[in-house]
matplotlib code that plots the C-alpha trace (Angstrom):
import matplotlib.pyplot as plt

x = [39.7, 37.8, 38.9, 38.1, 36.2, 36.2, 33.6, 33.6, 29.5, 29.3, 28.6, 31.5, 29.2, 28.0, 29.9, 28.5, 29.5, 27.8, 25.0, 27.5, 29.9, 27.3, 26.4, 29.9, 29.8, 26.7, 24.5, 21.4, 19.7, 20.1, 21.0, 23.1, 24.1, 27.5, 30.6, 32.9, 36.5, 39.4, 43.0, 42.1, 44.6, 43.2, 42.6, 41.4, 38.8, 37.9, 37.5, 35.4, 38.0, 40.1, 39.1, 35.6, 32.1, 28.4, 27.5, 25.6, 26.9, 24.9, 24.2, 23.9, 23.3, 24.8, 27.9, 30.1, 31.3, 34.6, 34.5, 33.9, 32.6, 33.5, 33.4, 36.8, 37.4, 36.9, 39.5, 42.1, 41.6, 42.6, 45.8, 44.0, 44.6, 43.9, 42.1, 40.3, 39.8, 36.0, 36.0, 32.6, 32.0, 28.4, 27.9, 31.7, 33.1, 37.1, 38.3, 41.7, 43.7, 45.4, 48.3, 49.6, 52.7, 51.4]
y = [172.5, 169.5, 165.9, 164.7, 161.7, 160.8, 159.0, 157.6, 157.7, 161.5, 163.7, 166.1, 169.4, 168.4, 169.4, 167.4, 168.8, 168.4, 171.1, 172.4, 173.3, 174.9, 176.9, 178.4, 179.3, 181.2, 178.7, 177.5, 176.2, 172.5, 173.4, 176.5, 177.0, 178.1, 178.7, 176.0, 177.3, 174.8, 175.7, 179.6, 182.1, 184.5, 187.2, 185.2, 183.8, 187.4, 188.9, 185.7, 184.8, 181.3, 177.6, 176.9, 175.2, 175.5, 173.3, 172.7, 173.2, 170.4, 170.2, 166.6, 165.2, 161.8, 163.5, 163.3, 166.5, 167.9, 166.0, 167.1, 164.6, 165.2, 163.4, 161.4, 163.6, 166.6, 165.8, 164.5, 168.1, 169.7, 166.9, 164.4, 166.4, 164.9, 168.1, 171.4, 174.4, 176.3, 179.8, 181.1, 184.6, 185.2, 182.6, 181.8, 178.5, 178.3, 174.7, 174.9, 172.0, 171.2, 168.5, 166.3, 167.8, 171.6]
z = [98.0, 96.7, 96.4, 92.6, 91.8, 88.4, 86.4, 82.9, 83.2, 84.2, 81.5, 80.8, 81.3, 84.6, 87.9, 91.0, 94.4, 97.7, 98.8, 101.6, 99.0, 97.0, 99.9, 100.5, 96.8, 97.2, 95.5, 97.0, 93.9, 92.7, 89.3, 88.5, 84.7, 84.4, 82.0, 82.9, 82.6, 82.2, 82.9, 82.0, 83.8, 86.5, 83.7, 81.2, 83.9, 85.1, 81.7, 80.6, 78.3, 77.7, 77.6, 78.5, 78.0, 78.7, 81.6, 85.2, 88.8, 90.3, 94.0, 94.7, 98.4, 97.7, 96.8, 100.0, 101.6, 100.4, 97.1, 93.6, 90.6, 87.3, 83.8, 83.3, 79.9, 81.8, 84.5, 81.8, 80.6, 84.1, 84.2, 86.3, 89.8, 92.9, 93.9, 92.6, 94.1, 92.7, 92.2, 91.3, 89.8, 88.7, 85.7, 85.6, 87.3, 87.4, 88.1, 89.6, 89.4, 92.7, 91.9, 94.8, 95.9, 95.5]

ax = plt.figure().add_subplot(projection="3d")
ax.plot(x, y, z, "-o")
ax.set_aspect("equal")
plt.show()
């Protein structure tokens, strides 16, 4: 689970995480093209259906470990969660919102 940092200047098609989190997902390249799934069910995500957009998962050393940086519109789209769980399946990246108290 990663703590969310929302940034108005951040592009919505870019998801920034620390390289350690990328390693845990099996990503070693700095830029990993993905289809970003927002609020998709598990079955939609597995089938590659549901709300999505093309983007990049970026491994950025300036990100603090345990955090994820999102554009403010992406954060709004997810319901402004305090934390996010990432699931990567080939080129599909699911952003799972975790709200306070969950």
